[in-house]
C-alpha positions in Angstrom: 148.2 57.8 95.1 145.8 59.5 92.6 146.1 56.4 90.4 145.1 54.1 93.3 142.1 56.3 94.2 141.0 56.3 90.5 141.4 52.5 90.3 139.4 52.2 93.5 136.6 54.4 92.0 136.6 52.3 88.9 136.4 49.1 91.0 133.7 50.6 93.1 131.7 51.7 90.0 132.1 48.2 88.4 130.9 46.6 91.7 127.9 48.9 91.9 127.0 48.3 88.2 127.2 44.5 88.8 124.5 44.7 91.6 122.1 46.9 89.7 119.0 45.1 88.4 119.7 45.8 84.7 116.6 44.2 83.2 114.4 46.5 85.3 116.5 49.6 84.6 116.7 48.9 80.9 113.0 48.2 80.6 112.1 51.3 82.6 114.5 53.4 80.5 112.8 52.0 77.3 109.3 52.8 78.7 110.3 56.3 79.6 112.0 56.8 76.2 108.9 55.6 74.3 106.7 57.7 76.5 108.8 60.8 75.8 108.8 60.1 72.0 105.0 59.7 72.0 104.6 62.9 73.9 106.9 64.8 71.5 105.1 63.3 68.5 101.7 64.3 69.9 102.8 67.8 70.6 104.3 68.2 67.2 101.5 66.5 65.3 98.6 68.2 67.2 98.8 71.5 65.2 98.8 69.5 61.9 95.8 67.4 63.0 94.0 70.5 64.0 94.6 72.1 60.6 93.4 68.9 58.8 90.2 68.5 60.8 89.2 72.2 60.8 89.2 72.2 57.0 85.6 71.1 57.1 82.8 72.8 55.2 82.0 76.5 55.7 78.9 77.4 57.6 75.8 78.0 55.5 74.9 81.5 54.4 72.7 83.2 57.0 73.3 80.3 59.5 73.9 82.7 62.4 72.8 86.2 63.4 75.7 88.5 64.3 74.9 88.4 68.0 74.3 84.6 68.0 77.7 84.1 66.3 79.5 86.5 68.7 78.0 84.7 71.7 79.2 81.3 70.4 82.7 82.7 69.8 82.8 84.2 73.3 81.8 80.9 74.9 84.2 78.7 72.9 87.7 77.7 73.8 90.7 78.7 71.6 90.5 75.5 69.4 86.8 76.0 68.9 87.2 79.7 68.2 89.8 78.8 65.5 87.4 76.3 64.0 84.5 78.8 64.0 86.6 81.6 62.5 87.8 79.2 59.7 84.3 78.2 58.8 82.8 81.6 59.0 82.7 84.3 56.3 80.5 87.4 55.7 77.8 85.3 54.1 77.4 83.2 57.2 76.3 86.3 59.1 74.4 87.8 56.1 76.6 91.0 56.1 78.8 92.7 53.6 82.6 92.3 53.8 83.3 95.7 55.5 80.7 94.9 58.2 82.2 91.5 58.7 85.6 93.1 59.2 84.1 95.4 61.9 82.6 92.4 63.6 86.0 90.7 63.6 87.5 93.8 65.1 84.8 93.8 67.8 85.5 90.2 68.9 89.3 90.6 68.9 89.6 91.2 72.7 87.7 87.9 73.3 90.0 85.7 71.2 91.4 83.4 73.8 94.8 82.3 72.5 96.4 80.0 70.1 95.4 78.6 67.6 92.5 81.1 67.5 94.7 84.2 67.5 96.7 83.1 64.5 93.5 82.2 62.7 91.9 85.5 63.6 94.8 87.6 62.4 95.2 85.6 59.2 91.5 86.1 58.3 91.6 89.8 59.3 94.7 90.5 57.3 93.2 88.8 54.2 90.0 90.8 54.6 91.9 94.1 55.0 94.0 93.3 52.0 91.0 92.4 49.9 89.2 95.7 50.9 92.4 97.7 50.3 92.7 96.2 46.8 89.1 96.8 46.0 89.4 100.5 47.0 92.5 100.9 44.8 90.6 99.4 41.9 
């Protein structure tokens, strides 16, 4: 009896498969697959593209006052903040390195998320290490 039911299910499945519009299903499946592959590619490549395009030139020395730069950072989104942080150094704001570190500490609560947070902490860590090494001689 189980064999008969199983055979009936197989026959029913074959009958159902025979009436399905395979060209439509296969083309739809192909479109969905390609769309998913493109989405995955974009999500994986976006961070790499961001890294490549933010490697532009640094800001000029003295280009911003401290307050002007802070205001720009506060109004930027996370991608723009990351770009600004990458292009800024102490000379951009016409301050010494210890003062620049204090400015970075002051803006930390306003860093909006990735990739800005990673950029922020990378720059801050490097500055702290440079100052620590300078103090140690």
